[in-house]
TORKOL-4160 file (C-alpha; in steps of 0.2 Angstrom, whole numbers, padded with zeros to 4 digits, m for minus):
380
<pt num="1" X="m0092" Y="m0034" Z="0036"/>
<pt num="2" X="m0079" Y="m0028" Z="0048"/>
<pt num="3" X="m0063" Y="m0025" Z="0040"/>
<pt num="4" X="m0047" Y="m0023" Z="0050"/>
<pt num="5" X="m0031" Y="m0016" Z="0042"/>
<pt num="6" X="m0016" Y="m0017" Z="0053"/>
<pt num="7" X="m0001" Y="m0007" Z="0047"/>
<pt num="8" X="0016" Y="m0006" Z="0054"/>
<pt num="9" X="0011" Y="0008" Z="0067"/>
<pt num="10" X="m0008" Y="0010" Z="0064"/>
<pt num="11" X="m0024" Y="0001" Z="0064"/>
<pt num="12" X="m0039" Y="0006" Z="0053"/>
<pt num="13" X="m0056" Y="m0002" Z="0054"/>
<pt num="14" X="m0072" Y="m0001" Z="0045"/>
<pt num="15" X="m0089" Y="m0008" Z="0047"/>
<pt num="16" X="m0095" Y="m0008" Z="0029"/>
<pt num="17" X="m0109" Y="m0015" Z="0018"/>
<pt num="18" X="m0100" Y="m0023" Z="0004"/>
<pt num="19" X="m0115" Y="m0021" Z="m0008"/>
<pt num="20" X="m0118" Y="m0003" Z="m0006"/>
<pt num="21" X="m0101" Y="0002" Z="m0001"/>
<pt num="22" X="m0108" Y="0012" Z="0013"/>
<pt num="23" X="m0098" Y="0012" Z="0029"/>
<pt num="24" X="m0108" Y="0012" Z="0045"/>
<pt num="25" X="m0092" Y="0016" Z="0056"/>
<pt num="26" X="m0074" Y="0019" Z="0052"/>
<pt num="27" X="m0059" Y="0023" Z="0063"/>
<pt num="28" X="m0040" Y="0024" Z="0064"/>
<pt num="29" X="m0029" Y="0021" Z="0079"/>
<pt num="30" X="m0011" Y="0028" Z="0075"/>
<pt num="31" X="0006" Y="0029" Z="0083"/>
<pt num="32" X="0005" Y="0012" Z="0090"/>
<pt num="33" X="0020" Y="0007" Z="0100"/>
<pt num="34" X="0028" Y="0024" Z="0098"/>
<pt num="35" X="0035" Y="0033" Z="0113"/>
<pt num="36" X="0022" Y="0046" Z="0113"/>
<pt num="37" X="0008" Y="0034" Z="0111"/>
<pt num="38" X="m0003" Y="0026" Z="0125"/>
<pt num="39" X="m0007" Y="0012" Z="0114"/>
<pt num="40" X="0006" Y="m0002" Z="0117"/>
<pt num="41" X="0003" Y="m0014" Z="0103"/>
<pt num="42" X="m0010" Y="m0019" Z="0090"/>
<pt num="43" X="m0019" Y="m0030" Z="0102"/>
<pt num="44" X="m0023" Y="m0015" Z="0113"/>
<pt num="45" X="m0027" Y="m0004" Z="0097"/>
<pt num="46" X="m0040" Y="m0017" Z="0092"/>
<pt num="47" X="m0048" Y="m0017" Z="0109"/>
<pt num="48" X="m0049" Y="0002" Z="0109"/>
<pt num="49" X="m0057" Y="0001" Z="0092"/>
<pt num="50" X="m0070" Y="m0011" Z="0098"/>
<pt num="51" X="m0073" Y="0000" Z="0113"/>
<pt num="52" X="m0075" Y="0015" Z="0102"/>
<pt num="53" X="m0088" Y="0006" Z="0091"/>
<pt num="54" X="m0097" Y="0001" Z="0108"/>
<pt num="55" X="m0097" Y="0019" Z="0113"/>
<pt num="56" X="m0105" Y="0023" Z="0097"/>
<pt num="57" X="m0119" Y="0011" Z="0100"/>
<pt num="58" X="m0113" Y="m0003" Z="0089"/>
<pt num="59" X="m0113" Y="m0020" Z="0097"/>
<pt num="60" X="m0103" Y="m0031" Z="0085"/>
<pt num="61" X="m0111" Y="m0047" Z="0092"/>
<pt num="62" X="m0129" Y="m0042" Z="0087"/>
<pt num="63" X="m0127" Y="m0030" Z="0072"/>
<pt num="64" X="m0128" Y="m0044" Z="0059"/>
<pt num="65" X="m0109" Y="m0046" Z="0056"/>
<pt num="66" X="m0106" Y="m0058" Z="0042"/>
<pt num="67" X="m0087" Y="m0060" Z="0043"/>
<pt num="68" X="m0071" Y="m0051" Z="0048"/>
<pt num="69" X="m0059" Y="m0047" Z="0034"/>
<pt num="70" X="m0041" Y="m0045" Z="0039"/>
<pt num="71" X="m0028" Y="m0036" Z="0028"/>
<pt num="72" X="m0012" Y="m0047" Z="0028"/>
<pt num="73" X="0003" Y="m0039" Z="0019"/>
<pt num="74" X="0013" Y="m0055" Z="0014"/>
<pt num="75" X="0005" Y="m0071" Z="0008"/>
<pt num="76" X="0021" Y="m0078" Z="0000"/>
<pt num="77" X="0019" Y="m0090" Z="m0014"/>
<pt num="78" X="0006" Y="m0100" Z="m0005"/>
<pt num="79" X="m0008" Y="m0088" Z="m0001"/>
<pt num="80" X="m0014" Y="m0078" Z="m0016"/>
<pt num="81" X="m0033" Y="m0079" Z="m0014"/>
<pt num="82" X="m0044" Y="m0073" Z="0001"/>
<pt num="83" X="m0042" Y="m0087" Z="0014"/>
<pt num="84" X="m0053" Y="m0093" Z="0028"/>
<pt num="85" X="m0043" Y="m0092" Z="0044"/>
<pt num="86" X="m0040" Y="m0106" Z="0056"/>
<pt num="87" X="m0026" Y="m0111" Z="0067"/>
<pt num="88" X="m0017" Y="m0121" Z="0054"/>
<pt num="89" X="m0018" Y="m0106" Z="0041"/>
<pt num="90" X="m0012" Y="m0094" Z="0055"/>
<pt num="91" X="0003" Y="m0106" Z="0059"/>
<pt num="92" X="0008" Y="m0105" Z="0040"/>
<pt num="93" X="0006" Y="m0086" Z="0040"/>
<pt num="94" X="0018" Y="m0085" Z="0055"/>
<pt num="95" X="0032" Y="m0092" Z="0045"/>
<pt num="96" X="0030" Y="m0078" Z="0033"/>
<pt num="97" X="0034" Y="m0064" Z="0045"/>
<pt num="98" X="0052" Y="m0063" Z="0041"/>
<pt num="99" X="0047" Y="m0057" Z="0023"/>
<pt num="100" X="0037" Y="m0043" Z="0030"/>
<pt num="101" X="0043" Y="m0040" Z="0048"/>
<pt num="102" X="0035" Y="m0023" Z="0050"/>
<pt num="103" X="0018" Y="m0028" Z="0044"/>
<pt num="104" X="0014" Y="m0047" Z="0046"/>
<pt num="105" X="0016" Y="m0048" Z="0065"/>
<pt num="106" X="0004" Y="m0034" Z="0069"/>
<pt num="107" X="m0009" Y="m0042" Z="0057"/>
<pt num="108" X="m0007" Y="m0058" Z="0065"/>
<pt num="109" X="m0009" Y="m0050" Z="0082"/>
<pt num="110" X="m0025" Y="m0042" Z="0076"/>
<pt num="111" X="m0031" Y="m0058" Z="0070"/>
<pt num="112" X="m0027" Y="m0067" Z="0087"/>
<pt num="113" X="m0037" Y="m0053" Z="0097"/>
<pt num="114" X="m0051" Y="m0052" Z="0084"/>
<pt num="115" X="m0054" Y="m0071" Z="0084"/>
<pt num="116" X="m0055" Y="m0070" Z="0103"/>
<pt num="117" X="m0067" Y="m0056" Z="0104"/>
<pt num="118" X="m0078" Y="m0062" Z="0089"/>
<pt num="119" X="m0076" Y="m0081" Z="0090"/>
<pt num="120" X="m0093" Y="m0085" Z="0081"/>
<pt num="121" X="m0090" Y="m0076" Z="0064"/>
<pt num="122" X="m0078" Y="m0082" Z="0050"/>
<pt num="123" X="m0062" Y="m0073" Z="0049"/>
<pt num="124" X="m0054" Y="m0071" Z="0032"/>
<pt num="125" X="m0037" Y="m0065" Z="0026"/>
<pt num="126" X="m0035" Y="m0055" Z="0011"/>
<pt num="127" X="m0017" Y="m0053" Z="0005"/>
<pt num="128" X="m0008" Y="m0037" Z="m0002"/>
<pt num="129" X="0003" Y="m0048" Z="m0013"/>
<pt num="130" X="m0012" Y="m0058" Z="m0021"/>
<pt num="131" X="m0014" Y="m0046" Z="m0036"/>
<pt num="132" X="0004" Y="m0048" Z="m0041"/>
<pt num="133" X="0005" Y="m0067" Z="m0039"/>
<pt num="134" X="0005" Y="m0070" Z="m0058"/>
<pt num="135" X="0017" Y="m0056" Z="m0063"/>
<pt num="136" X="0026" Y="m0061" Z="m0079"/>
<pt num="137" X="0042" Y="m0071" Z="m0075"/>
<pt num="138" X="0053" Y="m0057" Z="m0082"/>
<pt num="139" X="0046" Y="m0045" Z="m0069"/>
<pt num="140" X="0045" Y="m0057" Z="m0055"/>
<pt num="141" X="0062" Y="m0065" Z="m0056"/>
<pt num="142" X="0078" Y="m0058" Z="m0048"/>
<pt num="143" X="0094" Y="m0061" Z="m0057"/>
<pt num="144" X="0102" Y="m0071" Z="m0043"/>
<pt num="145" X="0107" Y="m0090" Z="m0041"/>
<pt num="146" X="0092" Y="m0099" Z="m0048"/>
<pt num="147" X="0092" Y="m0114" Z="m0036"/>
<pt num="148" X="0095" Y="m0102" Z="m0021"/>
<pt num="149" X="0080" Y="m0092" Z="m0026"/>
<pt num="150" X="0069" Y="m0107" Z="m0028"/>
<pt num="151" X="0074" Y="m0114" Z="m0012"/>
<pt num="152" X="0071" Y="m0099" Z="m0002"/>
<pt num="153" X="0056" Y="m0092" Z="m0012"/>
<pt num="154" X="0065" Y="m0076" Z="m0017"/>
<pt num="155" X="0055" Y="m0067" Z="m0030"/>
<pt num="156" X="0046" Y="m0050" Z="m0033"/>
<pt num="157" X="0030" Y="m0052" Z="m0023"/>
<pt num="158" X="0023" Y="m0034" Z="m0024"/>
<pt num="159" X="0012" Y="m0026" Z="m0011"/>
<pt num="160" X="m0003" Y="m0014" Z="m0010"/>
<pt num="161" X="m0011" Y="m0026" Z="m0022"/>
<pt num="162" X="m0028" Y="m0023" Z="m0015"/>
<pt num="163" X="m0027" Y="m0004" Z="m0018"/>
<pt num="164" X="m0019" Y="m0006" Z="m0035"/>
<pt num="165" X="m0033" Y="m0018" Z="m0041"/>
<pt num="166" X="m0047" Y="m0007" Z="m0034"/>
<pt num="167" X="m0040" Y="0009" Z="m0041"/>
<pt num="168" X="m0037" Y="0002" Z="m0058"/>
<pt num="169" X="m0055" Y="m0004" Z="m0058"/>
<pt num="170" X="m0062" Y="0013" Z="m0053"/>
<pt num="171" X="m0052" Y="0022" Z="m0066"/>
<pt num="172" X="m0059" Y="0011" Z="m0080"/>
<pt num="173" X="m0076" Y="0014" Z="m0074"/>
<pt num="174" X="m0074" Y="0032" Z="m0072"/>
<pt num="175" X="m0067" Y="0033" Z="m0090"/>
<pt num="176" X="m0081" Y="0022" Z="m0096"/>
<pt num="177" X="m0070" Y="0010" Z="m0104"/>
<pt num="178" X="m0068" Y="m0009" Z="m0102"/>
<pt num="179" X="m0053" Y="m0012" Z="m0090"/>
<pt num="180" X="m0047" Y="m0026" Z="m0102"/>
<pt num="181" X="m0043" Y="m0012" Z="m0115"/>
<pt num="182" X="m0033" Y="m0001" Z="m0104"/>
<pt num="183" X="m0015" Y="0001" Z="m0100"/>
<pt num="184" X="m0013" Y="0009" Z="m0083"/>
<pt num="185" X="0000" Y="0016" Z="m0071"/>
<pt num="186" X="m0006" Y="0017" Z="m0053"/>
<pt num="187" X="0004" Y="0027" Z="m0040"/>
<pt num="188" X="0000" Y="0022" Z="m0022"/>
<pt num="189" X="0008" Y="0036" Z="m0012"/>
<pt num="190" X="0007" Y="0036" Z="0007"/>
<pt num="191" X="0019" Y="0032" Z="0021"/>
<pt num="192" X="0022" Y="0017" Z="0011"/>
<pt num="193" X="0023" Y="0020" Z="m0008"/>
<pt num="194" X="0022" Y="0008" Z="m0023"/>
<pt num="195" X="0019" Y="0009" Z="m0042"/>
<pt num="196" X="0012" Y="m0003" Z="m0054"/>
<pt num="197" X="0010" Y="m0006" Z="m0072"/>
<pt num="198" X="m0006" Y="m0014" Z="m0077"/>
<pt num="199" X="m0010" Y="m0021" Z="m0095"/>
<pt num="200" X="m0029" Y="m0025" Z="m0095"/>
<pt num="201" X="m0033" Y="m0034" Z="m0079"/>
<pt num="202" X="m0016" Y="m0040" Z="m0076"/>
<pt num="203" X="m0001" Y="m0032" Z="m0068"/>
<pt num="204" X="0015" Y="m0033" Z="m0078"/>
<pt num="205" X="0027" Y="m0025" Z="m0066"/>
<pt num="206" X="0027" Y="m0017" Z="m0048"/>
<pt num="207" X="0040" Y="m0007" Z="m0038"/>
<pt num="208" X="0040" Y="m0017" Z="m0022"/>
<pt num="209" X="0049" Y="m0034" Z="m0022"/>
<pt num="210" X="0053" Y="m0048" Z="m0010"/>
<pt num="211" X="0048" Y="m0036" Z="0004"/>
<pt num="212" X="0039" Y="m0019" Z="0005"/>
<pt num="213" X="0056" Y="m0011" Z="0006"/>
<pt num="214" X="0061" Y="m0010" Z="m0012"/>
<pt num="215" X="0055" Y="0003" Z="m0025"/>
<pt num="216" X="0050" Y="0021" Z="m0022"/>
<pt num="217" X="0056" Y="0032" Z="m0008"/>
<pt num="218" X="0044" Y="0031" Z="0007"/>
<pt num="219" X="0040" Y="0039" Z="0024"/>
<pt num="220" X="0053" Y="0029" Z="0033"/>
<pt num="221" X="0059" Y="0016" Z="0020"/>
<pt num="222" X="0074" Y="0019" Z="0008"/>
<pt num="223" X="0066" Y="0010" Z="m0007"/>
<pt num="224" X="0079" Y="0005" Z="m0020"/>
<pt num="225" X="0097" Y="0004" Z="m0014"/>
<pt num="226" X="0113" Y="m0004" Z="m0019"/>
<pt num="227" X="0113" Y="m0021" Z="m0009"/>
<pt num="228" X="0131" Y="m0019" Z="m0005"/>
<pt num="229" X="0126" Y="m0005" Z="0007"/>
<pt num="230" X="0122" Y="m0019" Z="0019"/>
<pt num="231" X="0139" Y="m0027" Z="0019"/>
<pt num="232" X="0148" Y="m0011" Z="0018"/>
<pt num="233" X="0140" Y="m0005" Z="0034"/>
<pt num="234" X="0143" Y="m0022" Z="0042"/>
<pt num="235" X="0162" Y="m0021" Z="0037"/>
<pt num="236" X="0165" Y="m0002" Z="0040"/>
<pt num="237" X="0152" Y="0004" Z="0053"/>
<pt num="238" X="0152" Y="m0013" Z="0062"/>
<pt num="239" X="0133" Y="m0013" Z="0061"/>
<pt num="240" X="0124" Y="m0030" Z="0062"/>
<pt num="241" X="0112" Y="m0035" Z="0048"/>
<pt num="242" X="0097" Y="m0033" Z="0059"/>
<pt num="243" X="0103" Y="m0015" Z="0064"/>
<pt num="244" X="0105" Y="m0011" Z="0045"/>
<pt num="245" X="0088" Y="m0018" Z="0041"/>
<pt num="246" X="0080" Y="m0008" Z="0055"/>
<pt num="247" X="0088" Y="0007" Z="0048"/>
<pt num="248" X="0082" Y="0005" Z="0030"/>
<pt num="249" X="0064" Y="0001" Z="0036"/>
<pt num="250" X="0062" Y="0013" Z="0050"/>
<pt num="251" X="0075" Y="0027" Z="0049"/>
<pt num="252" X="0077" Y="0030" Z="0031"/>
<pt num="253" X="0066" Y="0038" Z="0017"/>
<pt num="254" X="0060" Y="0055" Z="0019"/>
<pt num="255" X="0061" Y="0053" Z="0038"/>
<pt num="256" X="0079" Y="0048" Z="0037"/>
<pt num="257" X="0084" Y="0063" Z="0026"/>
<pt num="258" X="0073" Y="0077" Z="0034"/>
<pt num="259" X="0068" Y="0070" Z="0051"/>
<pt num="260" X="0050" Y="0072" Z="0046"/>
<pt num="261" X="0038" Y="0060" Z="0036"/>
<pt num="262" X="0022" Y="0071" Z="0036"/>
<pt num="263" X="0022" Y="0080" Z="0019"/>
<pt num="264" X="0012" Y="0094" Z="0026"/>
<pt num="265" X="0025" Y="0098" Z="0038"/>
<pt num="266" X="0039" Y="0094" Z="0026"/>
<pt num="267" X="0031" Y="0108" Z="0015"/>
<pt num="268" X="0032" Y="0120" Z="0029"/>
<pt num="269" X="0050" Y="0116" Z="0032"/>
<pt num="270" X="0054" Y="0118" Z="0014"/>
<pt num="271" X="0045" Y="0135" Z="0014"/>
<pt num="272" X="0055" Y="0140" Z="0029"/>
<pt num="273" X="0072" Y="0137" Z="0020"/>
<pt num="274" X="0076" Y="0120" Z="0027"/>
<pt num="275" X="0089" Y="0112" Z="0014"/>
<pt num="276" X="0087" Y="0095" Z="0021"/>
<pt num="277" X="0068" Y="0095" Z="0019"/>
<pt num="278" X="0071" Y="0101" Z="0001"/>
<pt num="279" X="0083" Y="0087" Z="m0003"/>
<pt num="280" X="0071" Y="0074" Z="0004"/>
<pt num="281" X="0057" Y="0080" Z="m0007"/>
<pt num="282" X="0068" Y="0081" Z="m0022"/>
<pt num="283" X="0074" Y="0063" Z="m0019"/>
<pt num="284" X="0056" Y="0057" Z="m0017"/>
<pt num="285" X="0051" Y="0066" Z="m0033"/>
<pt num="286" X="0066" Y="0060" Z="m0043"/>
<pt num="287" X="0063" Y="0042" Z="m0039"/>
<pt num="288" X="0044" Y="0043" Z="m0043"/>
<pt num="289" X="0048" Y="0051" Z="m0060"/>
<pt num="290" X="0060" Y="0037" Z="m0064"/>
<pt num="291" X="0047" Y="0024" Z="m0061"/>
<pt num="292" X="0034" Y="0033" Z="m0071"/>
<pt num="293" X="0046" Y="0034" Z="m0085"/>
<pt num="294" X="0051" Y="0015" Z="m0083"/>
<pt num="295" X="0033" Y="0010" Z="m0083"/>
<pt num="296" X="0028" Y="0020" Z="m0099"/>
<pt num="297" X="0042" Y="0010" Z="m0107"/>
<pt num="298" X="0036" Y="m0007" Z="m0100"/>
<pt num="299" X="0018" Y="m0004" Z="m0106"/>
<pt num="300" X="0023" Y="0004" Z="m0123"/>
<pt num="301" X="0007" Y="0013" Z="m0123"/>
<pt num="302" X="m0002" Y="0020" Z="m0108"/>
<pt num="303" X="m0020" Y="0026" Z="m0106"/>
<pt num="304" X="m0021" Y="0032" Z="m0088"/>
<pt num="305" X="m0010" Y="0037" Z="m0073"/>
<pt num="306" X="m0019" Y="0037" Z="m0057"/>
<pt num="307" X="m0013" Y="0045" Z="m0040"/>
<pt num="308" X="m0020" Y="0037" Z="m0024"/>
<pt num="309" X="m0017" Y="0035" Z="m0005"/>
<pt num="310" X="m0014" Y="0049" Z="0007"/>
<pt num="311" X="0000" Y="0059" Z="m0002"/>
<pt num="312" X="m0007" Y="0054" Z="m0020"/>
<pt num="313" X="m0024" Y="0060" Z="m0016"/>
<pt num="314" X="m0020" Y="0076" Z="m0006"/>
<pt num="315" X="m0004" Y="0083" Z="m0011"/>
<pt num="316" X="m0006" Y="0093" Z="m0027"/>
<pt num="317" X="0013" Y="0098" Z="m0028"/>
<pt num="318" X="0018" Y="0080" Z="m0028"/>
<pt num="319" X="0007" Y="0076" Z="m0042"/>
<pt num="320" X="0012" Y="0092" Z="m0052"/>
<pt num="321" X="0031" Y="0089" Z="m0049"/>
<pt num="322" X="0029" Y="0070" Z="m0053"/>
<pt num="323" X="0024" Y="0073" Z="m0071"/>
<pt num="324" X="0031" Y="0091" Z="m0074"/>
<pt num="325" X="0039" Y="0092" Z="m0092"/>
<pt num="326" X="0032" Y="0076" Z="m0098"/>
<pt num="327" X="0020" Y="0083" Z="m0111"/>
<pt num="328" X="0031" Y="0076" Z="m0125"/>
<pt num="329" X="0027" Y="0059" Z="m0117"/>
<pt num="330" X="0008" Y="0062" Z="m0118"/>
<pt num="331" X="0005" Y="0069" Z="m0101"/>
<pt num="332" X="m0002" Y="0086" Z="m0100"/>
<pt num="333" X="m0008" Y="0091" Z="m0082"/>
<pt num="334" X="m0022" Y="0105" Z="m0080"/>
<pt num="335" X="m0015" Y="0115" Z="m0065"/>
<pt num="336" X="m0032" Y="0122" Z="m0060"/>
<pt num="337" X="m0039" Y="0104" Z="m0059"/>
<pt num="338" X="m0024" Y="0098" Z="m0050"/>
<pt num="339" X="m0025" Y="0111" Z="m0037"/>
<pt num="340" X="m0044" Y="0106" Z="m0035"/>
<pt num="341" X="m0040" Y="0088" Z="m0033"/>
<pt num="342" X="m0053" Y="0076" Z="m0030"/>
<pt num="343" X="m0059" Y="0081" Z="m0013"/>
<pt num="344" X="m0063" Y="0063" Z="m0009"/>
<pt num="345" X="m0070" Y="0059" Z="m0026"/>
<pt num="346" X="m0062" Y="0053" Z="m0042"/>
<pt num="347" X="m0057" Y="0067" Z="m0053"/>
<pt num="348" X="m0047" Y="0070" Z="m0069"/>
<pt num="349" X="m0033" Y="0082" Z="m0067"/>
<pt num="350" X="m0026" Y="0081" Z="m0085"/>
<pt num="351" X="m0031" Y="0093" Z="m0099"/>
<pt num="352" X="m0045" Y="0087" Z="m0110"/>
<pt num="353" X="m0033" Y="0084" Z="m0125"/>
<pt num="354" X="m0020" Y="0075" Z="m0115"/>
<pt num="355" X="m0016" Y="0058" Z="m0123"/>
<pt num="356" X="m0014" Y="0050" Z="m0106"/>
<pt num="357" X="m0028" Y="0053" Z="m0094"/>
<pt num="358" X="m0021" Y="0058" Z="m0076"/>
<pt num="359" X="m0033" Y="0054" Z="m0062"/>
<pt num="360" X="m0034" Y="0056" Z="m0043"/>
<pt num="361" X="m0043" Y="0040" Z="m0037"/>
<pt num="362" X="m0047" Y="0038" Z="m0019"/>
<pt num="363" X="m0043" Y="0021" Z="m0014"/>
<pt num="364" X="m0054" Y="0010" Z="m0003"/>
<pt num="365" X="m0044" Y="m0005" Z="0003"/>
<pt num="366" X="m0057" Y="m0009" Z="0016"/>
<pt num="367" X="m0072" Y="m0010" Z="0004"/>
<pt num="368" X="m0061" Y="m0021" Z="m0008"/>
<pt num="369" X="m0057" Y="m0033" Z="0006"/>
<pt num="370" X="m0075" Y="m0034" Z="0011"/>
<pt num="371" X="m0080" Y="m0039" Z="m0006"/>
<pt num="372" X="m0067" Y="m0052" Z="m0007"/>
<pt num="373" X="m0074" Y="m0059" Z="0009"/>
<pt num="374" X="m0091" Y="m0060" Z="0001"/>
<pt num="375" X="m0083" Y="m0072" Z="m0012"/>
<pt num="376" X="m0076" Y="m0083" Z="0001"/>
<pt num="377" X="m0093" Y="m0084" Z="0011"/>
<pt num="378" X="m0102" Y="m0088" Z="m0006"/>
<pt num="379" X="m0090" Y="m0103" Z="m0008"/>
<pt num="380" X="m0092" Y="m0110" Z="0010"/>
């Protein structure tokens, strides 16, 4: 399976055997469409990826490719299962772009180019929102005018679902316990950040909402904010709605506070005495701790907390500060284990006697997408 994961400014790809999980080739094209980048858009990025594979001796036309799996962020209410792509489905997906303006258009561009370059294999969409499709109504429903919400399909959809599902499955296997018996908190911390509360095999809450903007503080996104900020800036700063939305998605979060979103560089700035960087980090951690506390309450009892994605897997300080002082709630971190991290492998970083296991679990959305594609092909 070739898996294509188009983010807002990046494109990851992986040629993977879904049975063994072995990746024959993997790559990442970053800073797409940014001023310093030579990659104009996601179409050009995908062509570059194909050229790189060819340079490595991989001809996708003769390598036994079974399908191409595409990560699509927003499936709305209609799409919650892996779906075979054709012109009619793509047309319906285009109508969802307003719900994920940073992510769905790049994914659709990648699908368009990939179908042209590889017209003879099935193309399958796997949706970030799918795992959260059946959230309990109390968690999925916003307290706004009911008829308005139903007419315009306004609800909590949740995102990073492929990662949350994969990590919760890996955590259960690592602990050698049936997934159905566990209550879990998964913290997906990267440039985009999300948290989920999972009871057995079913998510019961998640931090992202109608769009990927809600929830935790992120690289460039604000996360939770008083909705009246939009109208306030419209009235007082004379900013248009589109301008405010762009600011909240692209010039907020850690970047908006410190002018930097790479946590390695942010750490250097903090150590040099940069007050703005310290504030940005403190705001990020404060929001993260609030969600951990909220989900401990939602679940009532929690068995495992897993950190994943770029920051979650690699930043020991974030993991330390996220759960510092929570021993009374059953979370006891082993600082030596935490500093060691997983180094690409799943690892326990809590003390042996900790009532709640704390893990570092490398996510692999590409493998999860490839295995979802297998299920679609089996039903064709």
